[in-house]
C-alpha positions in Angstrom: -21.0 80.2 14.2 -23.5 78.4 12.0 -22.1 80.0 8.9 -18.5 79.2 9.9 -19.4 75.6 10.7 -20.9 75.2 7.2 -17.7 76.1 5.4 -15.7 73.0 6.3 -18.7 70.8 5.3 -19.0 72.6 2.0 -15.3 72.2 1.3 -15.5 68.5 2.2 -18.5 67.9 0.0 -16.8 69.7 -2.9 -13.6 67.6 -2.5 -15.7 64.4 -2.3 -17.6 65.4 -5.5 -14.3 66.0 -7.3 -12.8 62.7 -6.2 -15.9 60.8 -7.3 -16.0 62.7 -10.7 -12.4 61.7 -11.4 -13.2 58.1 -10.9 -16.3 58.4 -13.1 -14.3 60.0 -15.9 -11.5 57.4 -15.7 -14.1 54.6 -15.8 -16.0 56.2 -18.7 -12.8 56.5 -20.7 -11.9 52.8 -20.1 -15.4 51.7 -21.1 -15.3 53.7 -24.3 -11.8 52.2 -25.0 -13.2 48.7 -24.7 -16.1 49.5 -27.0 -13.7 50.9 -29.6 -12.1 47.5 -29.9 -15.2 45.8 -31.3 -17.8 48.4 -32.7 -16.0 49.0 -36.0 -15.6 45.3 -36.7 -18.9 43.8 -35.5 -20.5 43.5 -39.0 -17.4 41.8 -40.5 -17.1 39.5 -37.5 -20.6 38.2 -37.7 -21.1 38.1 -41.5 -17.6 36.9 -42.7 -15.5 35.6 -39.8 -18.3 33.5 -38.3 -19.8 32.9 -41.8 -23.4 33.8 -40.7 -24.1 36.1 -43.6 -25.2 39.7 -44.0 -28.8 39.0 -42.9 -27.6 37.8 -39.4 -25.2 40.7 -39.1 -28.0 43.1 -39.9 -30.1 41.4 -37.2 -27.4 41.8 -34.7 -27.3 45.5 -35.2 -31.1 45.6 -34.9 -30.9 43.6 -31.7 -28.7 46.2 -30.1 -31.4 48.8 -30.8 -34.3 46.6 -29.7 -32.6 45.6 -26.5 -32.0 49.2 -25.6 -35.6 50.1 -26.3 -36.8 47.3 -24.1 -34.6 48.0 -21.0 -34.4 51.8 -20.9 -38.0 52.4 -19.7 -37.3 50.2 -16.7 -33.8 51.5 -16.2 -35.0 55.0 -15.3 -37.3 53.7 -12.6 -34.6 51.4 -11.2 -32.1 54.4 -10.9 -34.7 56.4 -9.1 -35.5 53.6 -6.6 -32.0 52.0 -6.2 -29.7 54.8 -7.2 -27.4 55.0 -10.2 -24.5 53.0 -8.9 -26.2 49.6 -8.4 -27.9 49.9 -11.7 -24.6 50.8 -13.4 -22.7 47.8 -11.8 -25.5 45.4 -13.0 -25.3 46.9 -16.5 -21.5 46.5 -16.6 -21.6 42.9 -15.6 -24.3 42.2 -18.1 -22.3 43.9 -20.9 -19.1 42.0 -19.9 -20.9 38.7 -20.1 -22.5 39.7 -23.4 -19.2 40.8 -24.9 -17.3 37.7 -23.9 -20.0 35.3 -25.1 -20.2 37.2 -28.4 -16.5 36.6 -28.9 -17.1 32.9 -28.4 -20.4 32.4 -30.2 -20.3 30.4 -33.4 -24.0 30.1 -34.3 -26.8 32.7 -35.0 -28.8 32.0 -31.9 -25.8 32.5 -29.6 -24.7 35.6 -31.5 -28.1 37.2 -31.2 -28.5 36.4 -27.5 -25.0 37.7 -26.7 -25.7 40.9 -28.7 -28.9 41.4 -26.7 -27.1 41.2 -23.4 -24.3 43.5 -24.6 -26.8 46.0 -26.1 -28.9 46.1 -23.0 -25.9 46.6 -20.8 -24.5 49.4 -22.9 -27.8 51.1 -23.1 -28.3 51.2 -19.3 -24.8 52.5 -18.8 -25.6 55.8 -20.4 -28.3 57.1 -18.1 -26.7 55.6 -15.0 -23.4 57.3 -15.7 -25.2 60.6 -16.6 -27.0 60.5 -13.3 -23.8 59.9 -11.4 -22.3 62.9 -13.1 -25.4 65.0 -12.1 -25.0 63.9 -8.5 -21.3 64.8 -8.4 -21.6 68.2 -10.0 -23.3 71.5 -9.5 -25.3 73.6 -11.9 -22.1 75.7 -12.5 -19.8 72.7 -13.1 -22.1 70.3 -14.9 -21.5 71.6 -18.5 -17.7 71.0 -18.1 -18.3 67.6 -16.6 -20.4 66.4 -19.5 -18.0 68.0 -22.0 -15.2 66.0 -20.4 -17.2 62.8 -20.5 -17.9 63.3 -24.3 -14.3 64.1 -25.0 -13.1 61.0 -23.2 -15.7 58.8 -24.9 -14.5 59.9 -28.3 -10.9 59.6 -27.4 -11.4 56.1 -25.9 -13.4 54.9 -29.0 -10.8 56.3 -31.4 -7.8 54.8 -29.6 -9.6 51.5 -29.0 -10.5 51.3 -32.7 -7.0 52.1 -33.8 -5.4 49.4 -31.6 -8.2 46.9 -32.5 -7.6 47.5 -36.2 -4.0 46.4 -35.8 -4.9 43.3 -33.7 -7.8 42.0 -35.8 -7.2 39.4 -38.6 -10.2 38.3 -40.7 -8.6 35.0 -41.3 -8.4 34.1 -37.6 -11.6 34.0 -35.5 -9.3 33.9 -32.4 -8.2 37.5 -33.1 -11.8 38.7 -32.8 -12.3 36.6 -29.7 -9.3 38.5 -28.2 -11.0 41.8 -29.1 -14.2 40.9 -27.3 -12.3 39.5 -24.3 -10.5 42.8 -24.0 -13.9 44.6 -24.2 -15.3 42.4 -21.5 -12.2 43.0 -19.3 -12.6 46.8 -19.7 -16.2 46.5 -18.4 -15.0 44.5 -15.4 -12.3 47.0 -14.7 -14.9 49.6 -14.8 -16.9 47.6 -12.2 -14.0 47.7 -9.9 -13.5 51.5 -10.4 -17.1 52.4 -10.0 -17.5 50.2 -6.9 -15.1 52.6 -5.2 -17.2 55.7 -6.0 -19.0 57.4 -3.1 -21.5 59.8 -4.5 -21.9 62.8 -2.2 -24.9 65.0 -2.0 -24.2 68.4 -3.6 -25.5 71.4 -1.6 -28.7 73.0 -2.8 -31.2 75.5 -1.6 -34.5 73.9 -0.5 -37.4 74.8 -2.8 -35.2 75.9 -5.7 -35.6 72.7 -7.6 -39.0 71.2 -8.4 -40.1 68.2 -6.3 -41.1 64.8 -7.6 -44.8 64.2 -7.2 -46.9 61.3 -8.2 -46.0 58.9 -11.1 -42.7 59.9 -12.6 -43.6 59.1 -16.2 -46.8 61.0 -15.9 -44.9 63.9 -14.4 -42.3 63.8 -17.1 -44.9 63.9 -19.9 -46.5 66.8 -18.2 -43.2 68.8 -18.2 -43.6 70.8 -21.4 -40.0 71.9 -21.6 -38.8 68.2 -21.3 -41.3 67.1 -23.9 -40.0 69.8 -26.3 -36.4 68.9 -25.5 -37.2 65.2 -26.3 -38.7 66.2 -29.7 -35.6 68.4 -30.3 -33.3 65.5 -29.2 -35.0 63.1 -31.6 -34.4 65.5 -34.5 -30.8 66.0 -33.4 -30.0 62.3 -33.3 -32.0 61.5 -36.4 -30.5 64.2 -38.6 -26.9 63.6 -37.5 -25.9 60.5 -35.5 -28.5 58.4 -37.3 -26.9 59.2 -40.7 -23.2 58.8 -40.0 -22.8 55.1 -40.8 -25.8 54.6 -43.0 -27.3 57.3 -45.2 -24.4 59.8 -45.3 -21.8 57.1 -46.0 -24.1 55.5 -48.7 -24.6 59.0 -50.2 -20.9 59.7 -50.2 -20.0 56.4 -52.0 -22.9 56.4 -54.5 -23.3 60.2 -55.3 -19.9 61.6 -54.6 -17.8 58.7 -55.6 -16.0 58.7 -52.2 -13.5 55.8 -51.7 -13.6 53.7 -48.6 -10.3 55.2 -47.5 -11.7 58.7 -47.9 -14.8 57.7 -45.9 -12.4 56.5 -43.1 -10.7 59.9 -43.3 -14.0 61.6 -42.9 -14.8 59.6 -39.8 -11.4 60.5 -38.4 -12.0 64.2 -39.2 -15.2 64.0 -37.1 -13.4 62.5 -34.1 -10.4 64.8 -34.5 -12.7 67.9 -34.6 -14.4 66.8 -31.3 -11.1 66.0 -29.6 -9.4 69.3 -30.7 -12.3 71.7 -30.4 -14.2 70.4 -27.3 -12.7 72.6 -24.6 -12.2 75.6 -26.8 -15.9 75.4 -27.7 -16.7 74.9 -24.0 -15.4 78.3 -23.1 -17.5 79.8 -25.9 -20.8 78.1 -24.9 -20.6 78.2 -21.1 -21.9 81.7 -20.7 -24.4 81.7 -23.5 -28.0 80.6 -23.6 -28.3 76.9 -24.1 -31.2 77.3 -26.5 -29.2 79.6 -28.7 -26.2 77.3 -28.7 -28.4 74.4 -29.9 -29.9 76.8 -32.5 -26.4 77.6 -33.7 -25.7 73.9 -34.1 -28.7 73.6 -36.4 -27.2 76.3 -38.7 -23.7 74.7 -38.6 -25.2 71.4 -39.6 -27.2 73.1 -42.4 -23.9 74.3 -43.8 -22.6 70.7 -43.4 -25.4 69.4 -45.6 -24.8 72.1 -48.1 -21.2 70.9 -48.3 -22.4 67.3 -48.7 -24.7 68.5 -51.5 -21.8 70.1 -53.3 -19.8 66.9 -52.9 -22.4 64.7 -54.5 -24.4 67.0 -56.7 -21.8 69.6 -57.8 -19.6 69.5 -60.8 -16.2 70.0 -59.2 -13.2 67.7 -59.3 -13.1 64.5 -57.3 -10.5 66.1 -55.0 -12.9 69.0 -54.3 -15.8 66.5 -53.7 -13.7 64.5 -51.3 -12.7 67.7 -49.4 -16.3 68.8 -49.2 -17.4 65.5 -47.9 -14.7 65.3 -45.3 -15.6 68.9 -44.2 -19.2 67.7 -43.7 -18.1 65.2 -41.1 -15.8 67.8 -39.5 -18.7 70.3 -39.2 -20.9 67.6 -37.6 -18.1 67.1 -35.1 -18.0 70.8 -34.3 -21.8 70.7 -33.6 -21.4 67.7 -31.4 -18.7 69.4 -29.4 -21.2 72.3 -28.8 -24.0 70.0 -27.8 -22.1 67.8 -25.3 -21.9 70.6 -22.6 -25.4 71.8 -23.4 -28.1 69.1 -24.0 -27.2 66.5 -21.3 -26.9 69.1 -18.5 -30.2 70.6 -19.6 -31.9 67.3 -19.2 -30.5 67.1 -15.7 -31.6 70.6 -14.8 -35.1 70.0 -16.0 -35.5 66.9 -13.8 -37.3 67.3 -10.4 -35.4 66.4 -7.3 -34.9 62.6 -7.2 -35.9 62.0 -10.8 -32.6 62.7 -12.7 -32.3 59.0 -13.5 -35.8 58.9 -14.9 -35.2 61.9 -17.2 -31.8 60.6 -18.3 -33.3 57.3 -19.2 -36.2 58.9 -21.1 -33.8 61.0 -23.1 -31.6 57.9 -23.8 -34.7 56.2 -25.1 -35.4 59.0 -27.5 -31.9 58.8 -28.7 -32.2 55.0 -29.4 -35.5 55.6 -31.3 -33.8 58.2 -33.5 -30.8 55.9 -34.0 -33.1 53.1 -35.0 -35.3 55.1 -37.4 -32.4 57.3 -38.8 -30.6 54.5 -40.7 -33.8 52.9 -41.9 -34.9 56.2 -43.5 -31.6 57.7 -44.5 -29.9 54.6 -45.8 -32.2 54.0 -48.9 -32.5 57.7 -49.5 -28.7 58.3 -49.4 -28.1 55.4 -51.8 -30.6 56.3 -54.5 -32.4 59.6 -53.9 -29.4 61.9 -53.7 -31.0 65.3 -54.2 -34.1 64.7 -51.9 -31.8 63.2 -49.3 -29.7 66.3 -49.0 -32.7 68.7 -49.1 -34.6 66.6 -46.5 -31.8 66.7 -43.9 -30.9 70.3 -44.7 -34.5 71.1 -43.7 -34.2 68.9 -40.6 -31.1 70.9 -39.6 -33.0 74.2 -40.0 -35.8 72.6 -37.9 -33.3 72.1 -35.1 -32.7 75.9 -35.0 -36.5 76.5 -34.9 -37.2 74.0 -32.2 -34.3 75.2 -30.1 -35.5 78.8 -30.1 -39.0 77.6 -29.3 -37.6 75.5 -26.4 -35.9 78.6 -25.1 -39.2 80.2 -24.3 -40.1 77.3 -22.0 -36.9 77.5 -20.0 -36.3 79.5 -16.8 -33.4 81.9 -16.9 -31.3 79.6 -14.8 -32.1 76.5 -16.9 -31.1 78.4 -20.0 -28.1 80.1 -18.5 -26.9 78.0 -15.5 -24.2 80.4 -14.5 -27.0 82.7 -13.3 -27.5 80.3 -10.4 -24.5 81.9 -8.7 -26.5 85.1 -8.1 -29.3 83.1 -6.5 -27.3 81.5 -3.7 -28.7 82.7 -0.3 -26.1 84.0 2.0 -27.0 83.9 5.7 -25.3 85.6 8.6 -22.5 87.0 6.4 -21.3 83.6 5.4 -19.2 83.1 2.4 -21.2 82.1 -0.7 -22.1 78.4 -0.9 -21.5 76.2 -3.8 -23.9 77.0 -6.8 -27.3 75.4 -6.5 -27.7 72.0 -8.0 -31.0 72.1 -9.9 -31.9 68.4 -10.1 -29.6 66.0 -8.2 
């Protein structure tokens, strides 16, 4: 009787999780769509349209990073204490206000304050949404959930940027105001959608996941696997994402003679690879050890840097150099598609019960640090030290492989291969197997 009574409850919980996840994915896509309207044009808007110069435009980009670094340590604790939904709604409203005020700002002070609000809101969205995905998924479904999130983010950014590019007019400040107003509206629509989400509690076996004890930050730093994953994450973001719009693009223009249109094509190739390959790659990585998947990404990115080296340092034609440079961005996209169902779910599965928000925020903080340091180091190197630049980041890519294999020795079998959780479900009284254990919700 007890086993039979549990079945309707399990079905009800699973359906509730699915309904909540669908709303999260729709909201995530709309948020990315809104960001796509403004992100590619922010520098031009501040420096040229508002006439505030390149120095102020550079400061705006720095303010985004600083705001994220300031709020993320507090965001994790707030998610643990209040839950991810209230924190997400606060972040969305903050970002909406920041976006609208940025579109109306006409002086440096107003632009910088608006950028701080927008940057802080955007930064907190990431761990809050990630924690909601954790709470609405099981260990067996989490990789697909995060892969879908990454796919929708890139699709939304691409479509938003495409439409925004046709709306914007550098001779009319009002066209940029419209873009920021659309971005603000998307955040408010996301508020409405997220307010309807009811996050269920996924079934789990008591004692299977570690429990939170004492201070959460102290406990996090005492988790050797999480510390190693954070170091690995820093190298991942530093060697790839931190180079896209700084060092690698500067290297392409200065060393390989890549035109601005070809650079745009390379960016498009990156997004296209992610959109096309995401779910095909997902089927490949789902049943493989996460540490080995990440190690394989390091090797793929090493090949990408070799292609970049050929583009800028080889003696082929300009057509061959351009093709090699575009393939560099495409190979980075392939690696990103492999990481999306691997790294974020692993962060969640390493978190003790109740601390998923803390761990997601800590990892987001590592990402922001890498994205702040990456352009500062890679930009000057890519523009002037062409050979050392390629060699340095080729070695960083090989370092990803080394760190990933080392991390694998710190992971439990289920953390490294979550599909093994199915075999650990306890069946009592002949009941049908329960949903797979959620390791860290």
